[in-house]
N, C-alpha and C positions, 0 to 999 in steps of 0.2 A: 363590603370588603375594603380593608384599609390599604393605603398605598404601600406596596412592598418596596423596601429599600435594598433590593438585591441588584447586582449589576448584570449578572449572567452574560451570555454571549448573544446579544440581541440583534444588533443592527448590522445591516449589510456593510461590509468593508470593501472599499474600492477606491480607484484613483479619483482625484478631484476632477470636476467638470472644467473644461477649458473655458477661458474667457469668452471666446467666440461662441461657444455653445450656450452660454447663459444669457446672452444679450440678443433680444429680438426673438420672435417666434421662429422656431426651426422645425420644418417638417421632418417626421421620423420615419424609420423603416424598421421592420422586424429583424431580429438576428437571423442570419443565414447559417445553415449547417454546412460543413465542408464535405459531407458525404451523402449517401442516399440511405437514410435510416429505414429499417424494416420495423413493422409493428408486430406486437405479440409477446407473449410470455409473462411470467410473474417475476418481478424484480424484488429480491430480498436483500435488505440493507440492515446492517448492524451499527448502532451508534452507542456511544458511551456516556454522553451528557444528557441526563434526564432527571425528572423530579416526580415524585408520586402525587404531588398536589397540583399538577398543572391543569389548565383548562385551555379551550380554544378561543378564549377572549382575546381579540387582537391587541388589546392594551397590555397584555401580560404574557409575552412570549418568553418563557423562562429557560429554554435549553435548546441544544441542537436537535433533540428529538422533535420538539415542538416546531422548530424552524423548518425541518424537513416536511412535517405534516402540513403546516400552514401553506408552504409553497406548492404542495400538491393540490390543495383545495382552493387557494385564493391567489389573487394578483394584486400588485401595487399599481400606481400610476406610471412608475418608472422602474425599469429593471437595470441591474448592474451586469454588464456583459464582460467578456474576456478583456483583460487589460484595464479593467476599471472604467470602461466607457459607459456612460448613461445611455440606455436604449429605451425607446418608447414601449410602454406596455399598455395599460388602459388609457393613458394619454398618448395622443399621436404627435403633439407638438406643444411647445410652451415658450413663453417669452415674458419680458418685464417692461415696465415703464423706464424712463430715463434714470430715475434716482433709485432703482432697484427695490422699491417698497411695494410694488404691486405686480403680482405674477398671474398670468392667464394661461390656463391649461385647456387645450382642445381634447375632447374625449372621443374614444373609438365608438363608432356607431354599430348598433345591432349585437352587442355583447349580451350573452344570456347567463343569468344565474342558474345554478343547479335546480332551483325551484321552478324555473320556467319564466321568471320575471326578466324583463329586459332592463339592463343597467342604464341609469340616467344620471344626470348631474346631481339630483337630490340625494342619490345614494352616496355619491362621492362626498358631498358636503356633510352629510350625517356621519359618515365613517371618519372623516378627518376631525370633526368636532368631538369625537370620542376622546381625543387627546387634549382637550381644552377645558377650561373652567374649573371652579373650585371643587366640583364633585368627581372629576376624572380620577381614575386609578392608574392612568397610563404611566408607564415607566419612562416615557419620552415627553412627559408634560413640560419639562424645563425647556426643551427645544421648541415647543410650540407656544410658549408664553409670549414671544414677540408677535404672534399672529393676532391681529385685531379684528379681522372679519373674514369670513368665507362665504361666498355667495355663488349661487347658480345664475349665470348671466345668459343662459340659453339652455336648450335641452341637452346639449353636448358641450357645454363650456362652463368652467369654474374659475372664479377670480379670487385670489387670496391676497389680502392686504396686510402689510407688516408695519410695526411701529418704527422700525429702523431699517436701513438698507441691508440687504444680504445677497451678495453675488452668487452664493452657492446654495440658495434655498432649494432648488429642484432636487438636489441630492438627498435632502431629508425625506422626500417622498418615495425613495427607494428602500427605506428601512422596513424591516419585517413587521414592525408594529403598524405600518401605514397601509395595511391590507384593506381592500374595499369589500364591504359586506352590504346586504340589503338594508335600506333605511328602516329604522324603527324596530328592527328584529334583534332583540337582545338574547335570543336563545342561541348563543354562539356555538355551543357544543353540538349543534346539528351539523356544523361544518359547511354551511351554505356559502358558496363563493362563486367566482367566475373561472376557477382554475381547471386544470386538465383532468382532475380526478374527483370523484364523489366519495364521501365517507361511508365505509361499510361498518367499521368498528374502531374504537381505540380505547386503551386502558393506560392511563398515566403510569410511567415506570415499567410498563410491560411491553407495549407495542401497539401497532395500528395496521389497518388494512384499508385500502382504497381501490376503486376500479375506474377505468377510463370513462370520462364524460364524453358521450358521443357528439355533443354539440359544442365542443371546445372551439373557441374562436381562433386560436393560434395555429397556423399551418406549420407542418414540419416539427411539431412538438408533441409531448405526451405519447410516447410510442408503446409503452408497456400496457398489457391488458389489465394487470393488477400489480399493486406494490404492497409489500409487507415491510414494515420497519420494526426491528427488534431492539429492545433495550438490553444491552449486555455491557455491564460495567467493567468486568474483568478483561484485561487486555489479552491474556492468554486464551480465554474462552472465545473472544472475538476472532483471534487468529485461527483457532481450531475450527470454528464454525465455517470460516472461509476455506480452509484446507480440505474439509470433509464435504464441502458442497452444500452446507446448510444455509449459507447466505452467498450472495453474489458480489457484495462489496462491503468494506468496513472502513470506518474513519478512525483516527487517532491510533495509527500504527505505532507501536513501541519502538523508539529509536534504537534500543539495545538489540532488538531482533529484526530490524528492518533489512539488514544485509542478508540474513538467513531467509527471510520471506522472499526477498527479491530473487534469490537463486532457486526457489521452488518451481517445478514445472506447473504450468497451468495458472500461474498467478502473476499479475502485473502490479508493481509498486509504482504509485503516482506521487512524485515529489514536486511540490509547488511552492515557489517563493512568494511571500506576500508581506503582510504587515503584522503578523502575529508575534507578540513578545511575551516571554515568561518573566515574572517579576515577583519581588517581595515588597509590599507596600507598608509604609509607616504612617500612622495617624499623626499629622502635624500638630494637632491640638492636645495630644497626650503629653504629660510632663516628660516622658522619656525622650520625645522627639521634637519638642517645641523649639529647641535651639538648632539653627541651620548648620552649625558646625558639627553637631552630632549626626545629623542626616548625611552630611558629606562624608563623615568618618565611616558610616555604614556603607557608602558607595565605594570608598577606597579600600574597604576590607574584604572585597570579593574578587576572586580571580576569574575573570571572564573567559579566558582561553581554556582554563581547566574545566569550566562549566560546559563550554561548547564541546570539548573533546569527550568528557566523561559522561555528561548527562544527555547531550544531543547526538553523540557519536558522529559529530561533524555535520549533521543535517540542519544547518542553520548558519548564523553569522553573529559576530559580536555586536551588541547593542550598547547604548550610552545613556541610560537613565532618562530617556525621553521617548515619546511614542511615535514620532513622525519618521518613518523609515524611508529608504530610497524609493519605495514603491509609491510614495506620495509625490505630488507635483512640486510642493514647496519644501522638500527635505533640505535641511541645513547641513551642507557638507563641511562647514568650517568650524564646527564645534571641537574643542579640545577633547580628545578621547580620555575618559577616566580609565586609569590603570590600577592594578593591584599595588598598593603602597601602604603596608601596615604601619610603617613608622610615621608616615604623615597622618594616617588615621589616628594613631595613638596621640600625636601632638595636638590634633584638633580636639580630641576628648579632654586632654589636659587643659586646653584653653577654655573649654566649656565647663570645666569642673565636673567632668563625668568619667573620670578614670575608673577602671574596673567595672565598666558598664555591663549589666546583665539584661538581656533582651529575651522575652518569651516570643517565640516565632511559631504561629499556629499554621499548620499545613494539613492538606489532605490530597488525595489523588484526583479530586474533583476538578480543580483548576487545570491540571495537566499531568499526564503520566510522568512520573519521575520527580514530582514536586518534593516528596519526602526525602529522596536521595539528594536532591539539589540543596535542600535546607541543611541536611547533615554535613554535606561538603562545605557549605557556607560557614557552618559552625566551626569546622576545622580551620578554614582559612582565616576567619575573623579572630580566632584565638591568638594569632600572632600580633594582633593589634591590642591585645588585652581585653577583647570583647568576649563575653560569655553568651552564646546563643543557646537558649533552652528550647529545643525543638519539641513542640507539642503536637502529636499526631491526633487529628480530629476525624470523626466519621465522615465519609463522603456525603451520605444523605443528610441534607440540611445544612451543608457547609455554607452555601451562598446566603441562606436566610439567617443563619445563626452565628456565623463566624466572620465572613467577609465584611469588612468595613466596621466591625464591632469589636475588634481587638487592637491592641497597640501596633502589632505587626503581623502580617498574614500573607500567605501565598495568593497570587492572582495571575490572571492571564487576560490579555486583550488581543482580539483578532483584527483590530483596525476598524475604520469607519469610512463612510463614503468620501469624505474630504477632511481637510485639516480642521475646519471650523467645527464639524460635528464631533470629531475626536477630542479636540481641546475643550469644547464647550461642555461636553458630558463629564469628562474626567478631571478637569482642572479649573473650571471657572467657578466663580462665587455662586452662580445660579445652580450649579451641580451639587453643592454641598447638601448632604442629607439624602441624596439619591445615588447618583453615579460617581460623584467625586469621592472616591474611596479613601483618599488621604486627608480629606477636609482641608486641603491646601488653599489659602486665600492670599493672593499676591496682587497688590494694587497695580503695579506696573504691567503684570501679565494681563489682568482684566482689561485695562485700557488698550493695550496693544491688540488683544483679541477682538474687541469691539471695532477698533479702527480697521483691522484687516477685513472684517466681515463686510464693511461698507465701502471698501476701497476699490475703485474701478481700474486704477492703474496697476497693471500686473507686477511691475518691478517694485512699486511701493508695497503692494500686498505681500510679495515675497519677503521683503525685508522685515515686515511686521511679524510674519509667521516665523521667520528665523529668530527674531527676538523672543517670541513665545517659547521656542524650543530651548534657547539658551537659558532662560529663566527657570524652566522646569528642571533642566539638567543640573543647574547649579544650586537651586534652592528648594526644589520640590521633594516630595516624600516617597518617590518610587525608586527602588533599586532594580533596574532592568538590565541584566547582564547579557541576554542573548535574544536575537530574533530567531524564531523557530519556524522551519519550513513546515507546510502542511504535508502530512504523510497519510495517504489513503492506499488501499489495495483492492484489487478486483480480480474476479475470475477472468480468464482470457476469453470467455464467451461474451464479455461486455465490451462495448466500444463507445466512442464519443468523438465530438469535434474539438475545437479549441477550448481550453479550460479556463474558467474564471479563477481568480486568485484572491477573492475576498473572504471566502470561508472554505472549510473542507468540502470535499465532494462537489467540485465544480460550483463553488459559490452557494452550496446547499441546494442546488437545483439539478442534481444528477437525475432525480426522478423524472424531470421533464425533458432534459436534454440528451440523456443517454439511451442506448438501445442494445439489443442482442444482435450479435453477428448472424449472418446466414448459416 
């Protein structure tokens, strides 16, 4: 299987790990629930993001459907909890040497795979090595390239050596690709893992069914007897399924009908602020957008407030063409806000010799509901700057593999990542070109600042470096990001939960494990 150059919504998004938490071994504790959950029932969940060619290979988690299913079946070393805090999962504690190039992870004892095998350090080493080497098909290969060695240093201990310092390395091990599976077993579609549920059946693009694993190691988790995930692309069909009791929860609520849904009896709307941004991305190597003045003109030709009001119905906030929101530890609050200025945009195009610019903008509803309407509204706004945006509606199926990153300009969505380094490395670094760097942006000053921030122990200096990275993206990068979009989920009032995660929809994509039915 060739390496897929799709971005999809793969990695856990969460707040950065604090400096104190990354230095030295830190004993961990499990997440506590704030209520007394009851066990039982079949939880039925509808998701919109899926692909008919998906597999359960941990290296290739291609959609929200697969993320839901993988977290039902498998665990990572580290979990992202509410508020973006890193929580011990299969690792109980971790710490580094003084120069942040060697990380040691203590593993939980007595954890059982669904097959009956007891998890050991060799399983962890083998699972993490899936993302390394010339033959890996992992979509997170670029993030693991700095890893020079992974060794089992005891039955329940693993040591990872890096080529360069990385203060936030543990965050990488919370990503959904970093699932732990039995060593040497490449029959991934059996779904064997250490998770709270065992696989009964799944059909890519249709749905899945799992049942509770009786020997699950986590106390106070995995409350449902069975879980069904249904793939329903149409937003109205998802809402109808919830209204009529065919499902108990849905993700990707349409902002245009959110208020209506909120007023319906027996239904709860869940609005969660996080790191999610809707955007249109330009390929910086394409002749249309090679000039930074043209890229800035495109950023000034969009009316952000109108997008927030008309496309998100107010369920979000105004963004500024860079990916680090206030939900991140090192958000830069001092950036000059880009505003709608068609006259300045027109002047920049004249300077670049690009007057009368015509841009094909490829969109589908796959990235986010309302992407087509947002593109059409953008076309109306940009016309005042003399820019003609030709909106090209593409099929949802195959959008990520056939359109995203392969056209001069296209709709995209990012849901954030565990920390600044992961987000910036994936989507903007030189190493990310050809995989996750959707704009093929390559900026020498940015690359140097990013590497320096990764290895900087002084928190104030690290903050300033990340601020510089954000400024360079906003001013020179190829992403037009007008809005931060809140996560909008909805549930039957029969469903309840504790404190919610804000890294992905549906409680960080872990509703299956964390939620339960009321008495």
